[in-house]
C-alpha positions in Angstrom: 45.5 105.8 -141.3 42.4 103.6 -141.5 41.8 102.0 -144.9 38.2 103.2 -144.9 39.3 106.8 -144.7 41.4 106.6 -147.9 39.9 103.8 -150.0 36.6 104.6 -151.7 34.3 102.4 -153.8 34.9 104.6 -156.8 38.6 103.7 -156.6 37.7 100.0 -157.1 35.1 100.8 -159.8 37.7 102.8 -161.8 40.4 100.2 -161.4 38.2 97.3 -162.4 36.9 99.2 -165.5 40.5 100.2 -166.5 41.6 96.6 -166.1 38.8 95.4 -168.3 39.2 98.0 -171.0 43.0 98.5 -170.8 42.2 102.1 -171.7 41.7 105.2 -169.5 39.6 106.8 -172.3 37.3 103.8 -172.7 37.0 103.4 -168.9 36.0 107.0 -168.5 33.3 106.7 -171.2 31.9 103.5 -169.6 31.8 105.1 -166.2 30.5 108.5 -167.3 33.7 110.3 -165.9 36.3 112.5 -167.4 39.7 111.1 -168.2 41.5 113.3 -165.7 39.0 112.1 -163.0 39.8 108.4 -163.9 43.5 109.1 -163.8 43.3 110.9 -160.5 41.3 108.0 -159.0 44.0 105.5 -160.2 46.7 107.6 -158.7 44.8 107.8 -155.4 44.4 104.1 -155.3 48.1 103.5 -156.1 48.9 105.8 -153.1 46.7 103.7 -150.9 48.3 100.4 -152.1 51.8 101.8 -152.1 52.4 100.1 -155.5 52.0 101.1 -159.2 49.0 99.3 -160.6 49.2 100.4 -164.2 52.1 101.2 -166.5 52.7 102.5 -170.0 52.8 99.9 -172.8 53.5 101.2 -176.3 51.0 103.8 -177.0 48.6 102.5 -174.4 48.7 101.0 -170.9 48.7 97.6 -169.2 48.4 96.4 -165.6 51.7 96.1 -163.7 52.5 92.9 -161.9 51.0 94.5 -158.8 47.9 95.4 -160.7 47.5 91.8 -161.9 47.7 90.6 -158.3 45.1 93.2 -157.2 42.6 92.8 -160.0 40.7 89.7 -158.7 40.6 91.1 -155.2 39.2 94.4 -156.4 36.7 92.7 -158.7 35.4 90.4 -156.0 35.2 93.2 -153.4 33.2 95.4 -155.8 30.9 92.4 -156.7 30.2 91.7 -153.0 29.3 95.3 -152.4 26.9 95.2 -155.4 25.4 92.0 -154.1 24.7 93.6 -150.7 23.1 96.7 -152.2 21.0 94.6 -154.6 19.8 92.3 -151.8 18.7 95.2 -149.6 17.0 97.0 -152.4 15.2 93.7 -153.3 13.7 93.4 -149.9 11.3 96.2 -150.8 10.1 94.4 -154.0 7.3 91.8 -153.9 9.1 89.3 -156.0 12.6 89.7 -154.6 15.8 90.8 -156.3 16.4 90.2 -160.0 18.2 86.9 -160.8 20.8 87.5 -163.5 21.6 84.3 -165.4 24.4 83.8 -167.9 23.6 81.0 -170.4 26.3 79.6 -172.7 24.8 78.4 -176.0 24.8 74.8 -174.9 22.4 75.7 -172.1 20.5 78.5 -173.8 18.9 76.2 -176.3 16.7 74.2 -174.0 17.9 73.8 -170.4 17.5 77.4 -169.2 14.2 78.1 -171.1 12.7 74.8 -169.9 13.8 75.6 -166.3 12.3 79.1 -166.3 9.1 77.7 -167.8 8.9 75.2 -165.0 9.4 77.8 -162.3 6.7 80.0 -163.8 4.2 77.2 -164.0 4.9 76.2 -160.4 4.1 79.7 -159.3 7.5 80.2 -157.6 8.2 84.0 -157.2 11.2 85.4 -159.0 12.3 88.0 -161.6 14.9 86.7 -164.1 17.2 88.2 -166.7 19.1 85.9 -169.1 22.2 86.9 -170.9 24.0 84.8 -173.5 27.5 85.1 -174.9 30.8 83.3 -174.9 32.4 81.9 -171.8 35.1 84.5 -171.3 32.5 87.4 -171.4 30.0 85.7 -169.1 32.6 84.7 -166.5 33.9 88.3 -166.5 30.3 89.6 -165.9 29.9 87.0 -163.1 33.1 88.3 -161.4 31.9 91.8 -161.7 28.7 91.0 -159.9 26.5 91.6 -163.0 25.5 87.9 -163.1 24.4 85.6 -160.3 25.1 82.3 -162.0 26.5 81.1 -165.4 25.3 77.8 -166.9 27.5 76.0 -169.4 30.7 74.2 -170.0 33.4 74.3 -167.3 35.7 77.2 -168.0 39.5 76.8 -168.5 41.3 76.5 -165.1 43.2 79.8 -165.6 39.9 81.7 -165.6 38.5 80.1 -162.5 40.0 82.4 -159.8 37.2 83.2 -157.3 34.7 81.1 -159.2 33.2 77.8 -158.1 31.9 75.1 -160.5 29.1 72.6 -159.7 28.9 69.9 -162.4 25.5 68.8 -163.7 26.2 66.4 -166.5 28.7 65.7 -169.3 28.3 66.3 -173.0 30.3 66.2 -176.2 30.7 68.2 -179.3 28.4 67.3 -182.2 29.0 67.7 -185.9 25.7 68.1 -187.7 24.1 69.0 -191.0 20.5 69.6 -192.2 18.5 66.5 -192.7 18.5 67.0 -196.5 22.2 67.6 -196.7 24.1 65.3 -199.2 26.2 64.0 -196.2 23.1 63.2 -194.0 23.0 59.5 -193.4 26.4 58.8 -194.8 28.1 55.8 -193.2 31.6 57.3 -193.7 32.7 60.9 -194.1 34.6 61.7 -197.3 38.1 63.2 -196.6 37.2 66.3 -198.5 33.9 66.9 -196.6 35.3 69.9 -194.6 36.5 71.5 -197.9 33.5 70.8 -200.0 30.9 72.5 -197.8 30.8 75.6 -195.5 31.9 74.9 -192.0 30.8 76.6 -188.8 32.9 76.1 -185.7 33.5 77.6 -182.3 35.4 80.9 -182.3 38.8 81.4 -180.8 38.4 81.7 -177.0 35.4 79.4 -176.8 35.7 76.7 -174.2 35.3 73.8 -176.7 37.6 75.2 -179.4 40.8 73.5 -178.1 38.8 70.2 -177.8 37.7 70.5 -181.4 41.2 71.2 -182.6 42.5 68.2 -180.6 39.8 66.0 -182.1 40.8 66.9 -185.6 44.4 66.2 -184.8 43.7 62.9 -183.2 41.6 61.6 -186.1 44.0 62.9 -188.8 41.4 65.3 -190.2 42.5 68.6 -191.8 41.2 71.6 -190.0 38.8 73.7 -192.2 40.8 76.4 -194.0 38.1 79.0 -194.1 35.6 78.3 -191.4 32.9 80.7 -190.2 33.6 81.1 -186.5 30.5 81.7 -184.3 28.9 81.0 -180.9 25.5 82.3 -182.1 23.0 79.4 -182.1 20.4 81.4 -184.1 23.0 82.3 -186.8 24.3 78.7 -186.9 20.9 77.1 -187.1 19.9 79.4 -190.0 23.1 78.9 -191.9 23.0 75.1 -191.6 19.4 74.8 -192.6 19.6 77.2 -195.6 23.1 76.8 -196.9 24.3 73.1 -196.7 26.8 74.0 -193.9 28.5 71.6 -191.5 28.2 72.8 -187.9 30.6 71.9 -185.1 29.0 72.8 -181.8 28.2 71.6 -178.3 25.6 68.9 -178.5 23.3 70.8 -176.2 22.9 73.6 -178.7 21.5 71.2 -181.4 19.8 68.6 -179.1 16.3 69.9 -180.0 17.1 69.9 -183.7 18.5 66.3 -183.6 15.4 65.1 -181.6 13.1 66.8 -184.0 14.9 65.3 -187.0 15.7 68.7 -188.7 19.4 67.9 -188.4 21.5 64.8 -188.5 24.8 64.0 -186.9 27.8 63.1 -189.1 29.8 59.9 -188.5 32.7 61.4 -186.6 33.9 60.1 -183.2 33.6 63.1 -180.9 34.2 61.1 -177.7 37.4 63.0 -176.9 35.4 66.3 -176.6 33.3 65.0 -173.7 33.4 67.5 -170.8 31.4 68.7 -167.8 28.5 71.2 -168.0 27.4 72.9 -164.8 26.8 76.0 -162.7 29.4 78.7 -162.1 29.0 81.0 -159.1 31.3 83.5 -157.3 32.8 81.7 -154.3 31.9 84.5 -151.9 28.4 85.1 -153.3 25.4 84.1 -151.3 22.6 83.2 -153.8 19.2 84.8 -153.2 16.3 82.4 -152.6 15.1 82.9 -156.1 18.5 82.2 -157.6 18.8 79.1 -155.4 15.4 77.9 -156.6 16.5 78.3 -160.2 19.6 76.2 -159.6 17.5 73.5 -157.9 15.0 73.6 -160.8 17.8 73.4 -163.3 19.1 70.1 -161.7 15.5 68.8 -162.0 15.4 69.7 -165.7 18.7 67.9 -166.3 17.3 64.8 -164.6 14.0 65.0 -166.6 15.9 65.2 -169.8 18.0 62.2 -168.9 21.2 64.3 -168.7 22.1 64.0 -165.0 
């Protein structure tokens, strides 16, 4: 039997959504299908593969070892099909297909806005959509074909299957306060600083979280007992400026604030948090001309800002 006669695109859509939600009910809601239809599609796909892809786990389900092996292949195949359809549909549009950009907070503050502004002023054609979020979410959207490129810190190696990384520059974590904070301008940080004031820090799962934890350990600093965990730059900026908080975040997020003098860096050595920032793309994905122009312009922006 030919594979094309038994394997349908909906099989991959169902499997990828079930693998993402780990729930038949939630996958059915996301796809606009009934639960029996989702279950039937899974069973048909398992029959094609000749292996069980999901299994019961407590009161829910999980991927089997075979399902884990198949997940990346299914996701990439589905993403490639979406790429092809988007490309062909885009040929009928004057400005080309939409370029979907994922911007981690470190790039969303100035790099991506400045790059898009440059492209617009140059008159280069292109339609752009920018999505922000944490690294895990954006890389998942990239794999699923919903993003063309993700700009930010290099992801953890275990999340890089099928994803290529092109480094642009290196940056470190910054520990900042508002310019009128009692600690601003201090030559030495009091041992109780992280207990005396509210602390904002990267949430669990953020790329820089392990680097921050290691920095605290290496320098003999006690981790904040009750931090506010966030990757939201708008929330962090408001909280720091209004409530005397200490903010531990990628330097790119607060670079404009430090240059404008609205925030000040605390005297903590963050050298061990230095790491690469760059572009993530799917390895099999052929960027559209507009997406390639964006990547080229982003490199120019890095050079103009003295980052490259």
